[in-house]
N, C-alpha and C positions, 0 to 999 in steps of 0.2 A: 769398218762396219757398214753393211749394206743399208740403204734407205729403209728396206722392208723390216729391218731389225730395230729401227728407231720407234720407240713407243709413241703413239699419238697422245698428246697431253690430254688429261681428263678435263671435260667441260665442267665449269663451276655453275651450278644451278641453285637458285634461291626459290623458296616456296612462300607465296603470299597467302596468308590465311591458315591458322593452325587448328581449324575445326576437324571434323571427322574425315572429310575428303582430303584436306590438306595433309593430314597425318598419313593417309594412305599413300599420297604422292611422295612424302618424305621417306617412307619405308622403301618404296620402289627405287627412288634415287639412290638411297644408301646401299641398295643391293646391286646396283648397276655398275659393272666394271668400267664403263666408259665415262662416268661422271661422278661428281661428288657434291654433297649438299653443303653449300657455302654459307647460307644464312636462312633465317626465318623472319618473315615480316608480319607482325600482328600487334595491334595496340593494347589488346586485352591482357590483364595481369596473369591469367592462367598460362599464357604462352611462355612466360619467363621460366617456369618450372620445366616445361617441355624442352626449351632450348638448352637449359642447363643439363638436363638429363642426357640429351643427344650430344651435347658438347659443341654447339655451333652458336655464332653470334645472333642476337635478336635485335631487330630494328623496329621502331614503332610505325614507320611509314616507308613507302617506296622511295620517296625523295631522300630520306635519311640513308637508306641503303645505297642508292645510286651515287650520293655525294661521297660516301666513305669506302664502298667496296663493290664496285660495279661487277655483276656476274655476267656469264656468257649467255644466260637465258633465265627467264622467269616463268614460274608456274603460278597462274592466278586461280586460286581455289577459294574465292571469297564469296560473300552473299551476292545473289544475282544482280541486285541494284548497283553494285560496284563494278560489274564487269566492263561496261562501256567506258566510264571515266578512267578506270585503271589501265585498260588496254590502250586508250589514247595517250596516257602519260608514258607508258612504256614505249610506244611507237615513236613518240616525240623524242625520246632518249635514244632511239635506235637499238633497243634491246629486243631480241626475239622472244615471243611468248607462246606458252601453251595455255589457252584460255578455256576454263571449264565451261561446259554447256549449262544453260542456254547462252548463246552469244549475247543476248540482250533480253530485257524484260518486255519490250514491244518491238514490233516489226519496223516501225518508223525509226526507232533508235538503232536497230540492227542495220537498216539500210544506210544510215549516215556513217556507221562504223565501217561497213564494207567498202563504201566509197573512199574513205580515208586510207584503209588498208591497201586498196588497189592503187590509189594515187601515190602513196609512199613506197609501194612495192615492199611492204613490211613482211617480215617472217612471222606469220600467225598460224598456229595449229589449233583447231577447236577440239575440245576434249570429249568427243564422242568415241569413247575407248573401244566399244564393240566393233568399230570399223577395223580395228587392228587384230581382231580375233582370227586365229587360223581357221576356225569353222567358216567364217564369212569368206575368207580368201579361197577356201576349197569349194564352197558352194558357188561362188562367182566363176571359178574355173570350170566347174561342171556345166554351168549355164552357157559359158562362152564356147565350150567344146562342141555344142550343138546336139549333145546326146538327148536332150529333152525335146528336140525339134523347135518349132517356133513357140515362144512363150504365150500362154493363153490366160492363166489366172494364178492368183496367190491367195491362200487361205492362211490367216495368221491369228495368233491369240496372245494375250498377256493376262492370264487369269490366275489370281492368287488371293489369299486371305491375309489382310493386314490386321494384326491383333489390336484390341482396343487401346493398349498402352501406346501404340504408334501415334494415335491421335491425342491421347491424354498428355503426353510429354511435349507436344508441339501443337497447341490448339489451332494455329493458323492453317494447318493442313486440312482442316474440315471447313474452313471459311472460304469465301470467294478469293481466288488466287491460289487455292490448293486443289485437291482432287486429282484423280489419276490421269486426266487428259494432260494437265500441265506438269504433273510430277513424273509421270512414267512414259507417256506416249512418245515423247520426243526421241527416246532411244530407239523405239520401234520404227519410227518414220525413217531414220537414217538407214537402218538395216534394209527396210523395204526398198528404199531408193537405190541402195547399192545393188540389190538383187534384180530389180525390175525397171529401174530408170525413174525419171521424174514423174511425180504425182501432179496431175493437172486439175482434178476436181474431187470433191468429197461430199458425202451425205452422212448424217448421223442421227441416231436416236440415243438419248441419254436418260438414265433413271437414277433416282435417289431413294427408291422404295425401301431398300433394306436398312441403310444406316440413317436415313432421314436428315442428312446434313444439308446445308445450303448448296453444297457442290455435289456433283454426280458420284455414284459409286460403280455404275456399270454403263458401258457405251457399246453400241453396235454400229460399225462404220463401214461404209462402201467407199471404194477408191477407184479412180480412173487414172491410168498411167498414160503418158504421152505416146507410148508404143502401141496403145490399143489394149494392153493387158488390163484386166479388171481384178479387183481384190475385195475380200471381206476381212474384217478384223474385229475380234471380240476382246474388249478391255474391261476388266473388273477387279477391284481390290477387296471384294467381299465374296468372291466365288472360291470355294474350297476345291481348287483344281490346279494341278501342277503344270498346266500347259503354258509356261512362261519361260523366257530366256534364262532367268536366274535359276529356276528349278530343273532345267533340262541341260544346260550347257556345261555344267561342272566348273565354270570359270570363277565363281565367287563361292569360296568354301563356307561362308556364313549360312548358305542355304542348303537344305536337304536336297539330294539329287535323285531324280526319277529317271533311270536309264532307258526306260521303254517309251517315254513320252516325247513328242515333238511340239514346237511352237509355230513352225511355218511349214507349209507344203507348197512347193512351186510346181506348177503343172504346165506342160507343153503339149504339142501335138503328137509327140512320140514317147512321152514318159513323165514321171514325177519324181522330185527329190524332196525327201522329208528332212527337216533341219531341227535339231542338231544330231539326230541319230545317224544321218547321212545314208539312210536307206534309199536306194535308187531302183526304181521299177521302170523298165523300158521294154518296148516291143523289139524282139530280135530281128524281125523283118519289117521295116517301115512300110514296105509296099503291101504288106498283108496285115496291117494293124486293125484291130476290131475289139469291141467290148466283149466279144465271145472268146477271144484268144487270151492265152496266159501271158503274163509279163515275165520277163527275165529279171530276177531280183538279186541285187548284191549290195554290199555296204562299202561306200567309198572310204579308202584308207585316209586316216587323219591322225596327226600328232597334235593333241590338245595342249595349249600353253596359255599363260597369263597374258591377256590382251594389254593390260596396263604396262607390263614389261616391254611388249612390242611397241606400244605407243611412245614410251620414253625413248627407246632406241631410235624410233623414227624422228622424234623431236630433235634428238642429237644430230641426226643426218640433215634435218631442215636447218639447224643452226649452222652446220658446216657447209651449207649450200650444196649438199650431195643429193637432196631430194626436194621435190615440191610437196607442200602439205597434203596428205591424203584426205584430210577433212579441212577444206579451206574455209575462210570467213564466209564466202558466198554459200558454201554447203550448209554452214551453221545457220545462216539466215533462212535458207530454203526450208530446213527442218523446222524452224520456228514458225515460218509462214504456214506450213501444212498443219502443224499442231494447233495453231490459233484458228485456222480455217475449220478444223474439226469442232472446236469449241463453238464457233459461230454457227456452223451447220446444225449442231445439237440445239442451240438456243433459238434459232429462227425457223428450223424446219425446211430450209432452202438448200438447194445444191450450191456449193460455194466453189467458184472457179479460182484457180491459184495461178498467179502470174509466175513466169519462170525467170524474170529479171527484175 
């Protein structure tokens, strides 16, 4: 038998946290041909029924799991406050982890974790799953190809209407520590960094005029990137408007899809790319470009697929030392830094500069 005919053994992955996101990860693991769900870790009684239904062992703690049935990798989908201590615990045991975002609840805590990740040379992938979207990969390829010319600006939005029940079922979402800056913006920050590079300064206006909660419901944000690119971003969870990733990308079937809407427009000196419709408008003769001239318009070919599936496949490659994490701990920290800088800018009315290290 040739070596190529020998099947690679399936990786055994355990999921920590049996809440909504943990269950999504379990489903993805169970559908992945390259790995198998070896265990669930959760101390809550409700997890027992889930483990029995799936037919996998349940452990109350990570320590109990590692003592009895060490997996090849761990997916941490636990409450945010547990991310750092649990990540440390797994790194100390030498187990690769996929750590759900945010990397930490505070920048200071995130900085300490990143330092430890880099000192240990630990295998840590941060769960910004949109980074693994084929849409993002294609958009990045268009930008890198130079068809847009030199990047000039980005216009982005995450506008949607969250129903009252969203807040009624989890009142913490409407209190300090909730709100769309902390709950939603961190996804957008990573996408914008992937497309346009590092963000070095932000300004923001926030309003709570519609919902009247202690936290914001709408935010207008200005962004400055290290490359000189400038950006504007509109964020609102009370705007009945489909210009958000969820409602335009088709990647999460729980959301209605608006096929004619975009949530980002990337503009350069020779053209613009609208995402995720992938409509590309460029000047056919760069030497003759002008606002009086017509654009050449086309749609960039794209095969849409589930980014969570791609993220898991990538995590398997990270475990096998076949790839470096696409979203590193340092990336996760930078996303948190930018998000918290926006909150600070809105609160103080100042321009907030963002360190890159």
